C-alpha positions as CSV (number, residue, x, y, z in Angstrom):
1,M,2.6,-76.1,62.2
2,L,2.6,-73.0,59.9
3,S,4.3,-69.8,60.7
4,V,2.5,-66.5,61.1
5,E,3.6,-65.4,57.6
6,A,2.2,-68.6,56.1
7,R,-1.1,-68.1,57.9
8,L,-1.5,-64.5,56.7
9,S,-0.5,-65.4,53.2
10,G,-3.1,-68.0,52.9
11,G,-1.3,-71.0,54.2
12,Y,-4.6,-72.4,55.4
13,G,-6.0,-72.0,52.0
14,G,-7.3,-68.5,52.7
15,H,-9.7,-69.7,55.4
16,M,-8.8,-66.8,57.6
17,R,-9.6,-64.2,54.9
18,H,-12.8,-66.0,54.1
19,A,-13.9,-66.1,57.7
20,V,-13.2,-62.3,58.1
21,A,-15.1,-61.6,54.8
22,I,-18.1,-63.7,56.0
23,M,-18.2,-62.0,59.4
24,G,-18.0,-58.6,57.7
25,L,-20.9,-59.5,55.4
26,A,-22.9,-60.8,58.3
27,L,-22.4,-57.5,60.2
28,A,-23.3,-55.4,57.2
29,L,-26.5,-57.4,56.5
30,G,-27.5,-57.2,60.2
31,G,-27.0,-53.5,60.0
32,C,-29.4,-53.3,57.1
33,A,-32.1,-54.9,59.2
34,Q,-31.6,-52.3,61.9
35,V,-31.8,-49.5,59.3
36,E,-35.1,-50.8,57.9
37,R,-36.6,-50.4,61.4
38,I,-35.8,-46.7,61.4
39,V,-36.1,-45.9,57.7
40,P,-38.6,-48.0,55.7
41,P,-37.5,-49.3,52.3
42,W,-38.3,-47.3,49.2
43,G,-42.0,-47.5,48.3
44,K,-43.1,-48.8,51.6
45,A,-43.4,-45.6,53.6
46,P,-46.3,-45.5,56.1
47,P,-49.1,-43.1,55.4
48,P,-48.5,-39.6,56.9
49,E,-50.1,-38.7,60.2
50,G,-53.6,-37.2,59.7
51,A,-54.2,-39.2,56.5
52,G,-57.8,-40.3,56.0
53,E,-58.9,-43.7,54.8
54,E,-58.6,-42.6,51.2
55,G,-55.1,-41.3,51.8
56,E,-56.1,-37.7,52.0
57,I,-54.0,-35.5,54.2
58,A,-55.6,-33.1,56.7
59,A,-54.8,-29.4,55.9
60,E,-52.9,-28.8,59.1
61,S,-50.6,-31.7,58.5
62,A,-50.1,-31.2,54.8
63,P,-46.4,-30.7,53.8
64,R,-45.4,-27.1,53.5
65,A,-44.0,-25.7,50.3
66,P,-40.2,-25.7,50.3
67,V,-38.5,-22.4,51.2
68,T,-37.2,-21.0,47.9
69,G,-35.0,-18.2,49.2
70,P,-32.2,-18.1,51.8
71,Q,-33.2,-19.0,55.3
72,T,-32.3,-15.8,57.0
73,P,-33.3,-14.9,60.5
74,A,-35.7,-12.3,59.1
75,A,-37.4,-15.0,56.9
76,L,-37.7,-17.4,59.8
77,D,-39.1,-14.8,62.2
78,T,-42.8,-14.9,61.7
79,T,-43.8,-12.1,64.2
80,T,-45.7,-9.1,62.9
81,A,-44.7,-5.5,63.3
82,S,-47.4,-5.0,65.9
83,E,-46.2,-8.0,67.9
84,R,-42.7,-6.7,67.9
85,A,-43.9,-3.3,69.0
86,A,-45.9,-4.8,71.9
87,A,-42.9,-6.9,72.9
88,A,-40.6,-3.9,72.9
89,A,-42.9,-2.2,75.4
90,P,-41.2,0.0,78.1
91,K,-40.1,-1.6,81.3
92,T,-42.8,-1.9,84.0
93,S,-42.4,-1.3,87.7
94,G,-43.1,-4.0,90.2
95,A,-41.5,-6.8,88.2
96,K,-39.8,-9.5,90.3
97,D,-36.1,-9.9,89.4
98,L,-35.5,-13.7,88.9
99,G,-31.8,-13.4,88.1
100,I,-29.4,-13.6,85.2
101,T,-29.3,-16.5,82.8
102,I,-27.3,-17.4,79.7
103,A,-29.6,-17.7,76.7
104,S,-29.1,-19.9,73.7
105,L,-31.2,-19.8,70.6
106,G,-34.3,-21.9,70.9
107,A,-36.1,-23.7,68.0
108,P,-36.4,-21.1,65.3
109,S,-39.6,-22.8,64.1
110,E,-41.4,-21.9,67.4
111,P,-43.0,-18.5,66.8
112,G,-43.4,-15.7,69.4
113,F,-41.5,-14.1,72.2
114,W,-40.6,-16.7,74.8
115,L,-37.9,-17.8,77.2
116,K,-37.7,-21.4,78.4
117,T,-35.9,-21.2,81.7
118,P,-35.3,-23.1,84.9
119,L,-35.8,-19.7,86.7
120,V,-39.6,-20.3,86.7
121,K,-41.7,-23.3,87.9
122,A,-44.9,-22.3,86.2
123,P,-45.7,-20.4,83.0
124,A,-45.7,-16.6,83.5
125,K,-45.4,-13.3,81.7
126,G,-42.0,-11.7,81.9
127,R,-39.3,-9.5,80.5
128,V,-35.7,-10.0,79.6
129,D,-33.2,-7.2,79.5
130,Y,-30.0,-7.5,77.5
131,G,-27.4,-5.1,78.9
132,A,-25.1,-5.1,75.9
133,T,-27.7,-3.2,73.8
134,G,-29.9,-1.8,76.6
135,K,-32.9,-3.4,74.9
136,S,-35.8,-5.3,76.6
137,A,-38.4,-7.8,75.4
138,A,-41.7,-8.9,76.9
139,V,-41.7,-12.7,76.8
140,D,-43.7,-15.7,77.9
141,L,-41.7,-17.4,80.6
142,I,-41.9,-21.2,80.2
143,P,-40.5,-23.7,82.8
144,L,-37.4,-25.7,81.7
145,G,-36.1,-28.5,83.7
146,G,-32.7,-28.3,85.3
147,A,-30.8,-26.3,87.9
148,E,-31.3,-22.5,88.0
149,G,-27.8,-22.0,86.6
150,A,-28.3,-24.5,83.7
151,G,-29.1,-21.8,81.1
152,S,-32.2,-20.9,79.1
153,R,-33.5,-21.1,75.5
154,M,-34.9,-17.9,73.9
155,S,-37.0,-17.5,70.8
156,L,-35.6,-16.1,67.6
157,A,-38.0,-13.2,67.7
158,A,-36.7,-12.2,71.2
159,F,-33.1,-12.5,70.1
160,R,-33.7,-10.2,67.1
161,L,-35.7,-7.7,69.2
162,L,-32.8,-7.6,71.8
163,E,-30.3,-7.3,68.9
164,A,-28.4,-10.2,70.5
165,P,-26.0,-12.2,68.4
166,L,-27.8,-15.3,67.2
167,T,-24.7,-17.5,67.4
168,G,-23.7,-16.1,70.8
169,L,-24.7,-16.9,74.3
170,P,-26.0,-13.6,75.6
171,E,-26.4,-13.0,79.3
172,V,-29.9,-11.7,80.0
173,R,-31.6,-10.5,83.2
174,V,-35.0,-12.1,83.7
175,F,-38.0,-10.5,85.3
176,Q,-41.5,-11.9,86.1
177,L,-44.3,-9.4,85.6
178,P,-46.9,-8.9,88.3
């Protein structure tokens, strides 16, 4: 019987090393098959959604031109000056105080002034107040699953209007408008 040193040094003619190498190769090739299910091989990409029979792409699904400048918050915020002025409207009386929530930045690609929050069960018009700056923003309140204390997601435009830190988690008071 060979000692452990003899086995590791190839006492069995290197069979152990070959077995390990073959198992590693089998695992790597098996992984390739899994990757091809997710990412098709080069040159075999399926036609894009919205492609016609001739391979034409519908205008709304055509790829956008790449952004050529820095992707600053101002560049990503597509709201107009009139939309920002309307969202900064003064506080209205009779609004129902829904409570305080911690807001994180929602998807910057979703335009408009909105707050996705578990504080509402149905879409509604509302307002958020940010105490640190004293600013308010009129927003669309959108239901978000989870417990009321789970936190909310707020649009980039609302963050900018409230002058809240984009990388922070500001505490905002939420009101539902009548």
